[in-house]
N, C-alpha and C positions, 0 to 999 in steps of 0.2 A: 495553500502554500505551505510546503514542507518546511518545517523550522528546525528540526533536529532528527537525528537517526540515534538508534540504539546498536545497530548492527554496522560495523565499521564497513563491511563489504557493499552494502547497500549505499551507504553514504558515497564511497569510492564510485560506484556505478553511477549514481545519480550525477555527482560532480565533475567527474572526468571522463565517464565512459569506461573506466577501468573494470573489467568483470573477473579479475583474479579472485579466487575463493568461492566463485559462485558456480552452481551447476550450469553447464553450458546449455543443456535443454531449457533453461528457464530464463536465460539472459533476455531475449527478445521480448518476451512476455513481461518480466519485470521491469523493463524500460517503459514499455507501454502503459503499465499500472501506475509507476511512479510519475509519468508524465500527466495521468489521469488525476492522480491524487495533487499534484502541483496546481493543476489549472481548475480543480473543482472549488465552486463556491459553496456547496452544500452536501450534506450527506447523500441526498437524493441524487445528485451528479455520479455517486459511485455505485448506485443500485442498478447495474447493467446485466443482461443476461451473461451467464458464465463467469461472473465475478463472485457470486454467490455471498452477497454482502449479509453480514451478521451484527446487529447492534447488539451492545451489551450495556445493559441499564446501570448496574452498580458502579463499575469502574469508569464508565464513560468512553470505553475503548471500543472500536469497530473493527472488523477483520473483512478482508478479502481473500479469496482462495487463490493460490498460485499452482499452476500444474504445467507439465511439459511432457513432451514424448520420452516415455520410459521412466519417468520421474514420479515419485510419491507424492500426495498433496501436502502443501504447507501454506502457511498464511502470512499475510503482512498485516499487522496491527497498527491502527491510528487512531488519533484522538482529533476530533474535528473541533476548531475554533471559529467563531464567527464574532467578530468584533471584540476580540479578546476573551470570549466566554467559551467554555468547553462544552460542546453538544455531542452527546453520545446517542441521544434520541432526539431527532430533529423531526 
């Protein structure tokens, strides 16, 4: 479950579908990734082909890659909480 966003544009995309300020080539892919994050129960749920999941030991942050036609790569960072406990390495 997504609890908060650091980037206002991603929050607007997730909550209302407003894609202003987001690269148009990435909107569809970002919607899919946000839906996957929202419905995931564990970090293993995010370890799918093409997402290139990276786990970060020290900070507890994980990342998945975001790409789109004609766009450079970027990442979505997330911290996974299970039963209120942060899990960067599950």
